[in-house]
C-alpha positions as CSV (number, residue, x, y, z in Angstrom):
1,X,37.1,-14.4,-11.1
2,X,37.9,-11.0,-12.4
3,X,39.6,-9.0,-9.6
4,X,39.2,-5.7,-11.4
5,X,36.3,-3.4,-10.6
6,X,33.4,-4.1,-12.9
7,X,32.8,-1.4,-15.6
8,X,30.0,1.0,-14.9
9,X,28.5,0.0,-18.2
10,X,27.7,-3.5,-16.7
11,X,25.6,-2.0,-14.0
12,X,23.9,0.3,-16.4
13,X,23.1,-2.7,-18.6
14,X,21.6,-4.5,-15.5
15,X,19.4,-1.6,-14.7
16,X,18.2,-1.3,-18.2
17,X,17.4,-5.1,-18.3
18,X,15.2,-5.1,-15.2
19,X,13.7,-1.7,-15.3
20,X,13.2,0.9,-12.6
21,X,11.3,-1.5,-10.3
22,X,14.0,-4.2,-10.6
23,X,17.0,-2.8,-8.8
24,X,18.1,-1.0,-5.6
25,X,21.4,0.6,-4.8
26,X,20.7,3.1,-2.0
27,X,22.3,2.0,1.3
28,X,19.0,2.2,3.2
29,X,17.2,0.1,0.6
30,X,19.9,-2.5,0.3
31,X,20.4,-2.9,4.1
32,X,17.6,-5.6,4.7
33,X,19.1,-7.7,1.9
34,X,22.7,-7.7,3.2
35,X,21.8,-8.4,6.9
36,X,21.0,-11.8,8.3
37,X,17.8,-12.0,10.3
38,X,19.5,-12.8,13.6
39,X,22.2,-10.1,13.1
40,X,25.1,-12.6,13.0
41,X,26.2,-11.6,9.5
42,X,26.2,-8.4,7.6
43,X,27.6,-8.2,4.0
44,X,27.9,-5.7,1.3
45,X,27.0,-5.4,-2.3
46,X,26.8,-2.8,-5.1
47,X,23.2,-3.5,-6.0
48,X,20.2,-5.7,-5.3
49,X,18.6,-6.9,-8.5
50,X,15.1,-8.4,-8.7
51,X,14.3,-9.6,-12.2
52,X,10.7,-9.7,-13.3
53,X,11.1,-12.8,-15.5
54,X,13.4,-15.8,-15.9
55,X,14.6,-14.3,-19.2
56,X,15.5,-11.0,-17.4
57,X,17.3,-13.0,-14.7
58,X,19.3,-15.0,-17.3
59,X,20.3,-11.8,-19.1
60,X,21.5,-10.3,-15.8
61,X,23.6,-13.3,-15.0
62,X,25.1,-13.2,-18.5
63,X,26.1,-9.5,-17.9
64,X,27.7,-10.5,-14.6
65,X,29.5,-13.4,-16.1
66,X,31.0,-11.2,-18.9
67,X,32.0,-8.5,-16.4
68,X,33.2,-10.9,-13.7
69,X,30.7,-9.6,-11.1
70,X,30.1,-11.9,-8.2
71,X,26.5,-13.0,-7.7
72,X,24.7,-13.9,-4.4
73,X,21.4,-15.6,-5.1
74,X,18.7,-14.8,-2.6
75,X,15.1,-15.5,-2.1
76,X,13.4,-14.9,1.3
77,X,16.7,-14.4,3.2
78,X,15.5,-16.6,6.1
79,X,18.6,-18.8,6.2
80,X,20.6,-19.5,9.3
81,X,24.1,-20.2,8.1
82,X,25.0,-17.0,6.2
83,X,24.4,-18.6,2.8
84,X,22.6,-15.6,1.3
85,X,24.9,-12.9,2.7
86,X,26.9,-11.1,-0.1
87,X,30.6,-10.1,-0.2
88,X,30.5,-7.6,-3.0
89,X,29.0,-7.8,-6.4
90,X,25.2,-8.1,-6.8
91,X,22.4,-9.9,-5.0
92,X,20.0,-11.5,-7.5
93,X,16.7,-11.8,-5.5
94,X,13.9,-13.9,-6.9
95,X,11.1,-12.1,-4.9
96,X,9.4,-10.9,-8.1
97,X,9.2,-14.4,-9.6
98,X,6.2,-15.6,-7.7
99,X,3.8,-17.1,-10.2
100,X,2.2,-20.5,-9.7
101,X,2.5,-21.7,-13.3
102,X,0.4,-24.8,-13.2
103,X,-1.5,-27.1,-10.8
104,X,-2.3,-30.6,-12.0
105,X,-4.2,-32.6,-9.3
106,X,-4.5,-35.6,-11.5
107,X,-0.7,-35.9,-12.0
108,X,-0.3,-34.6,-8.4
109,X,2.1,-31.8,-9.4
110,X,2.5,-28.1,-9.2
111,X,4.8,-26.0,-11.2
112,X,6.0,-22.8,-9.5
113,X,8.4,-19.8,-9.7
114,X,11.3,-19.8,-7.3
115,X,10.0,-16.7,-5.5
116,X,6.7,-18.2,-4.4
117,X,6.2,-18.1,-0.6
118,X,6.0,-21.6,0.8
119,X,2.8,-20.9,2.7
120,X,1.2,-19.8,-0.6
121,X,2.2,-23.0,-2.3
122,X,0.6,-25.0,0.6
123,X,-2.6,-23.0,0.2
124,X,-2.7,-23.5,-3.6
125,X,-2.4,-27.3,-3.0
126,X,-5.1,-27.1,-0.4
127,X,-7.5,-25.4,-2.9
128,X,-7.4,-28.6,-5.1
129,X,-7.7,-30.9,-2.1
130,X,-4.0,-31.8,-2.2
131,X,-1.1,-31.5,0.2
132,X,2.4,-30.0,-0.3
133,X,4.0,-31.4,2.9
134,X,7.1,-29.2,3.2
135,X,6.5,-27.3,6.5
136,X,8.8,-25.2,8.6
137,X,8.7,-22.3,11.0
138,X,9.5,-19.7,8.4
139,X,6.9,-20.9,5.8
140,X,5.1,-17.5,5.9
141,X,8.2,-15.7,4.5
142,X,10.6,-18.2,3.0
143,X,10.6,-18.9,-0.7
144,X,10.6,-22.3,-2.4
145,X,13.8,-21.4,-4.4
146,X,15.7,-21.1,-1.1
147,X,14.0,-24.2,0.3
148,X,15.2,-26.2,-2.6
149,X,18.7,-24.6,-2.7
150,X,19.2,-25.7,0.9
151,X,17.3,-29.0,0.7
152,X,15.1,-27.9,3.6
153,X,13.7,-30.4,6.0
154,X,10.9,-29.5,8.4
155,X,8.5,-31.4,10.5
156,X,7.2,-34.0,8.0
157,X,10.5,-35.4,6.7
158,X,9.7,-38.6,8.5
159,X,6.8,-39.4,6.2
160,X,7.4,-37.3,3.0
161,X,11.2,-36.7,2.9
162,X,13.4,-33.7,2.5
163,X,12.8,-30.9,-0.1
164,X,14.8,-32.8,-2.7
165,X,12.3,-35.7,-2.3
166,X,9.4,-33.4,-3.2
167,X,10.7,-32.3,-6.6
168,X,10.3,-33.8,-10.1
169,X,11.9,-31.1,-12.2
170,X,13.8,-27.8,-12.0
171,X,14.5,-24.8,-14.1
172,X,17.9,-23.2,-13.5
173,X,19.8,-20.2,-14.8
174,X,23.4,-21.4,-15.1
175,X,26.5,-19.3,-14.2
176,X,27.0,-18.3,-17.9
177,X,23.4,-17.1,-18.3
178,X,22.0,-20.1,-20.1
179,X,18.6,-21.5,-18.9
180,X,18.4,-25.2,-18.2
181,X,14.8,-26.3,-18.7
182,X,14.5,-29.5,-16.6
183,X,10.8,-28.9,-15.7
184,X,9.9,-32.6,-16.1
185,X,6.6,-33.8,-14.6
186,X,7.6,-37.4,-14.9
187,X,8.1,-40.0,-12.2
188,X,10.2,-42.2,-14.4
189,X,12.8,-40.7,-16.7
190,X,16.0,-42.7,-17.2
191,X,17.7,-40.5,-19.8
192,X,21.1,-39.8,-18.1
193,X,22.3,-38.0,-15.0
194,X,19.5,-36.6,-12.8
195,X,20.8,-33.1,-13.0
196,X,18.2,-31.5,-10.6
197,X,20.0,-33.1,-7.7
198,X,23.1,-31.1,-8.4
199,X,21.3,-27.8,-7.7
200,X,19.2,-28.8,-4.7
201,X,21.4,-28.4,-1.7
202,X,24.1,-26.5,-3.6
203,X,22.9,-23.2,-2.1
204,X,23.2,-21.2,-5.3
205,X,26.9,-22.0,-5.9
206,X,26.2,-23.7,-9.2
207,X,23.2,-21.7,-10.6
208,X,20.0,-20.0,-9.6
209,X,16.8,-22.1,-9.3
210,X,14.0,-20.2,-11.1
211,X,11.3,-22.8,-11.3
212,X,10.3,-26.2,-10.0
213,X,7.8,-29.0,-10.5
214,X,6.7,-30.1,-7.0
215,X,5.0,-33.3,-5.9
216,X,1.6,-33.1,-4.4
217,X,0.0,-35.7,-2.2
218,X,-3.5,-36.8,-1.1
219,X,-4.8,-34.5,1.6
220,X,-5.2,-36.3,5.0
221,X,-8.7,-36.3,6.3
222,X,-7.8,-36.7,9.9
223,X,-4.8,-35.7,12.0
224,X,-4.3,-36.6,15.6
225,X,-1.8,-34.8,17.8
226,X,-0.4,-35.8,21.2
227,X,2.1,-34.5,23.7
228,X,4.0,-36.9,25.9
229,X,6.0,-36.5,29.0
230,X,8.8,-39.0,29.8
231,X,11.6,-39.5,32.3
232,X,14.4,-39.5,29.8
233,X,15.4,-39.2,26.1
234,X,15.9,-43.0,26.1
235,X,12.2,-43.4,27.0
236,X,11.3,-41.1,24.1
237,X,13.4,-43.4,21.8
238,X,11.5,-46.4,23.1
239,X,8.2,-44.7,22.5
240,X,9.2,-43.8,18.9
241,X,9.9,-47.4,18.1
242,X,6.5,-48.4,19.4
243,X,4.6,-45.8,17.6
244,X,6.4,-46.3,14.3
245,X,6.0,-50.1,14.5
246,X,2.3,-49.8,15.2
247,X,1.3,-47.0,12.8
248,X,3.9,-47.1,10.0
249,X,3.3,-44.4,7.4
250,X,0.5,-42.9,9.4
251,X,3.2,-41.4,11.6
252,X,3.9,-38.0,10.0
253,X,5.8,-36.2,12.8
254,X,7.7,-37.2,15.9
255,X,9.3,-34.2,17.6
256,X,11.5,-34.2,20.8
257,X,12.2,-31.5,23.3
258,X,14.2,-31.5,26.6
259,X,12.9,-29.9,29.7
260,X,14.9,-26.7,29.3
261,X,13.7,-26.0,25.8
262,X,10.0,-26.5,26.5
263,X,10.3,-24.8,29.9
264,X,11.4,-21.6,28.1
265,X,8.3,-21.7,26.0
266,X,6.0,-22.0,29.1
267,X,7.9,-19.2,30.8
268,X,8.3,-16.6,28.0
269,X,5.7,-17.2,25.3
270,X,2.4,-15.5,25.8
271,X,-0.5,-17.9,26.0
272,X,1.7,-21.0,26.2
273,X,0.5,-23.3,28.9
274,X,1.5,-26.8,30.1
275,X,-1.3,-29.3,29.1
276,X,0.3,-32.1,31.1
277,X,0.0,-32.8,34.8
278,X,3.7,-32.1,35.6
279,X,7.1,-31.0,34.2
280,X,9.2,-33.8,32.8
281,X,12.9,-34.3,31.7
282,X,11.8,-35.2,28.1
283,X,8.9,-34.6,25.8
284,X,7.6,-35.9,22.5
285,X,5.1,-34.3,20.2
286,X,3.5,-36.8,17.9
287,X,1.3,-36.3,14.8
288,X,-0.4,-39.2,13.0
289,X,-2.7,-38.7,9.9
290,X,-5.0,-40.8,7.8
291,X,-6.9,-40.6,4.5
292,X,-9.9,-42.0,6.3
293,X,-12.3,-39.7,8.1
294,X,-13.0,-41.9,11.1
295,X,-11.7,-42.6,14.5
296,X,-9.5,-45.5,13.6
297,X,-6.2,-43.6,13.6
298,X,-7.1,-41.9,16.9
299,X,-8.0,-45.3,18.5
300,X,-4.7,-46.7,17.3
301,X,-2.6,-43.9,18.7
302,X,-4.5,-44.0,22.1
303,X,-3.9,-47.7,22.2
304,X,-0.1,-47.3,21.7
305,X,0.1,-44.5,24.3
306,X,-2.1,-46.4,26.7
307,X,0.2,-49.4,26.6
308,X,3.3,-47.2,26.9
309,X,1.8,-45.7,30.1
310,X,0.9,-49.1,31.5
311,X,4.4,-50.3,30.8
312,X,5.8,-47.2,32.4
313,X,7.7,-46.2,29.2
314,X,6.2,-42.8,29.5
315,X,4.8,-40.9,32.4
316,X,2.1,-38.6,31.0
317,X,0.2,-38.0,27.7
318,X,-2.5,-35.8,26.3
319,X,-4.2,-36.2,23.0
320,X,-5.7,-33.1,21.4
321,X,-9.5,-33.2,21.4
322,X,-9.9,-30.5,18.7
323,X,-8.1,-28.7,16.0
324,X,-7.6,-25.8,18.3
325,X,-6.0,-27.9,20.9
326,X,-3.8,-29.5,18.3
327,X,-2.7,-26.1,17.1
328,X,-1.9,-25.1,20.7
329,X,0.4,-28.2,21.0
330,X,2.2,-27.4,17.8
331,X,2.6,-23.8,18.9
332,X,4.7,-25.0,21.8
333,X,7.1,-26.7,19.4
334,X,7.2,-23.8,16.9
335,X,8.0,-21.2,19.5
336,X,11.1,-23.0,20.9
337,X,13.6,-21.0,18.8
338,X,11.9,-17.7,19.8
339,X,11.7,-18.7,23.5
340,X,15.4,-19.5,23.5
341,X,16.3,-15.9,22.8
342,X,15.2,-15.1,26.3
343,X,18.0,-17.2,27.6
344,X,20.4,-14.7,25.9
345,X,23.3,-15.8,23.8
346,X,23.1,-19.2,22.0
347,X,25.5,-21.4,20.2
348,X,23.5,-23.5,17.7
349,X,24.0,-26.9,16.2
350,X,21.9,-28.5,13.4
351,X,23.0,-32.1,13.4
352,X,21.7,-35.5,12.4
353,X,22.6,-39.0,13.5
354,X,21.1,-42.4,12.8
355,X,17.6,-42.6,14.5
356,X,18.9,-45.4,16.6
357,X,21.6,-43.1,18.0
358,X,19.5,-40.0,18.9
359,X,19.1,-40.8,22.6
360,X,22.8,-41.7,22.8
361,X,23.7,-38.4,21.1
362,X,21.5,-36.2,23.3
363,X,22.8,-37.9,26.5
364,X,26.5,-37.8,25.7
365,X,26.6,-34.4,23.9
366,X,24.9,-32.9,26.9
367,X,27.5,-34.3,29.3
368,X,30.4,-33.2,27.0
369,X,29.3,-29.6,26.9
370,X,28.4,-29.4,30.6
371,X,31.7,-30.9,31.6
372,X,33.4,-28.3,29.4
373,X,31.5,-25.4,30.8
374,X,29.6,-25.8,34.1
375,X,26.4,-23.7,34.0
376,X,25.9,-24.1,30.2
377,X,22.3,-24.8,29.4
378,X,21.7,-27.2,26.5
379,X,18.4,-26.7,24.6
380,X,17.9,-29.9,22.6
381,X,14.8,-30.2,20.4
382,X,13.9,-31.3,16.9
383,X,12.9,-34.0,14.5
384,X,13.5,-37.1,16.5
385,X,11.9,-39.3,13.8
386,X,14.5,-38.5,11.1
387,X,17.5,-38.1,13.5
388,X,17.8,-34.3,13.2
389,X,18.3,-32.6,16.5
390,X,18.8,-28.8,17.1
391,X,21.4,-29.0,19.9
392,X,21.5,-25.4,21.0
393,X,23.6,-24.2,23.9
394,X,22.4,-21.2,26.0
395,X,25.0,-19.3,27.9
396,X,25.5,-19.7,31.7
397,X,23.3,-17.2,33.5
398,X,26.3,-15.4,35.0
399,X,28.3,-15.1,31.8
400,X,28.6,-12.2,29.4
401,X,27.0,-13.0,26.1
402,X,29.9,-12.0,23.9
403,X,32.3,-14.0,26.0
404,X,30.1,-17.0,25.5
405,X,29.7,-16.5,21.7
406,X,33.5,-16.3,21.5
407,X,33.5,-20.0,22.3
408,X,31.3,-20.8,19.2
409,X,34.0,-22.6,17.2
410,X,35.2,-24.5,20.3
411,X,31.8,-25.9,21.1
412,X,31.1,-26.6,17.4
413,X,34.3,-28.8,17.5
414,X,33.1,-30.6,20.6
415,X,29.7,-31.4,19.3
416,X,30.6,-32.0,15.6
417,X,33.6,-34.3,16.6
418,X,31.2,-36.4,18.6
419,X,28.6,-36.5,15.8
420,X,31.3,-37.8,13.5
421,X,31.9,-40.8,15.8
422,X,28.2,-41.7,15.3
423,X,28.5,-41.4,11.5
424,X,26.3,-38.3,11.6
425,X,26.2,-35.0,9.9
426,X,27.2,-31.5,11.1
427,X,24.4,-30.0,8.9
428,X,21.1,-31.7,8.8
429,X,18.7,-29.1,7.2
430,X,20.0,-25.6,7.6
431,X,22.7,-26.0,5.0
432,X,26.4,-25.1,5.0
433,X,26.6,-21.5,3.8
434,X,29.5,-19.5,5.2
435,X,29.2,-20.8,8.8
436,X,30.0,-24.4,8.2
437,X,32.2,-24.2,5.1
438,X,35.4,-25.4,6.9
439,X,33.5,-28.3,8.4
440,X,32.9,-29.6,4.9
441,X,36.7,-30.1,4.6
442,X,37.1,-31.4,8.1
443,X,34.3,-34.0,8.2
444,X,33.4,-34.9,4.6
445,X,35.2,-37.6,2.7
446,X,38.2,-36.0,0.9
447,X,37.4,-37.6,-2.4
448,X,33.8,-36.2,-2.1
449,X,35.2,-32.8,-1.4
450,X,37.4,-32.9,-4.6
451,X,34.3,-34.1,-6.6
452,X,32.4,-31.0,-5.3
453,X,35.3,-28.7,-6.4
454,X,35.4,-30.4,-9.8
455,X,31.6,-29.9,-10.3
456,X,31.9,-26.3,-9.2
457,X,34.8,-25.7,-11.6
458,X,32.9,-27.3,-14.5
459,X,29.7,-25.4,-14.0
460,X,31.0,-22.1,-12.7
461,X,34.6,-21.8,-13.9
462,X,34.7,-18.1,-13.1
463,X,33.6,-18.7,-9.5
464,X,31.0,-15.9,-9.6
465,X,28.0,-17.9,-8.1
466,X,27.7,-17.3,-4.4
467,X,31.5,-17.2,-3.7
468,X,32.7,-18.0,-0.3
469,X,29.9,-20.5,0.4
470,X,29.7,-24.3,0.8
471,X,32.9,-25.2,-1.1
472,X,35.9,-25.0,1.3
473,X,39.1,-23.3,0.4
474,X,42.0,-25.7,-0.3
475,X,43.7,-24.3,2.8
476,X,40.8,-25.6,4.9
477,X,41.6,-29.2,4.1
């Protein structure tokens, strides 16, 4: 990458390309784009550029490539690993690319711009009696381009898969400014490498996703939601096996929470109440759905839970009697990250292990961190059904927040080292970004790391696309 300062003419050309509404360079205007939402990272850049079309975006990238200007792609800036925080150069933000280009309910596809808000995509699918199943806490503000660039997960991975499983085609602006049009709407296409998978999960290090063909699904007619209290995470594991065996693809979500994480919600979130008779060491939130508008699915769920109660696998259970009650149960889960803020400083982990090892992971990782620091408060919750647990550590009550956060790398090593023994992953759905870049070298297969570097060199030889993210330095391993 060019180490010299970019010529002023390049920035003038960018401004001319996108027009007066397409760029910001005043410090106050740029600040929201260079600051991570939790305040853990703050970057810097010369300009925020928001092209009004794919062609404008491609022209801006070409200008940057010719001048050696680093580019940080950004959409909703809701990431949690510093992946959209710039270190100089320009931010190219896709917020003005927000058109839903086509909805085809017969082919069960929707073609969208990268800047479309996830919740708007869900609503557009609903209007044609279809479902776009990607669902996460930030869906009201995150954009689909960022979701795909990080291969987002969410609460329905168990049934529908990760973001990359919900895409048939992509449109991408490459690092030299060319536009790759891969907006295929086909479910079978054996014509060479499936290039779209290079860019999903690459976090903008290879190019900027500008459009996508998304899969739609038949809209469920009935959903049933239940909250379960259990004596241990092992009991939750046993319940998952029972529900999955009995209900198969009807099981759309199976979430786990330990007592501490749900207790914070009851204590600190206005309107949150405990619908169960008591407080328990472990909880499960279950959603099952059906294309039939009858009571069959509900009867099946109640039968499984009834037998689990009789067999003393679980202690307590409540099944929502209305859509309002179901929403209240889901609100408990969705407010866990917010509630944890009331426990002050938090060291976070977004890990995955084989589903059969989730209980073992929660039990052993909890012991490891508590042995290391008495008084530490693990908040374990997440997507039990696909093996993804957010294993967050709240500071001891009598400890200073910064002193605790200074131990971030140490506790990452403890947790991630243990995850590696279970053949798990240190990053399940939040991505790598800047936070976990060194972990790529430490835990990934070295041949795989070299292949990643080779792909990066081939597609972005100048190294201008999201520098400092995902790909580890050679000194890292």
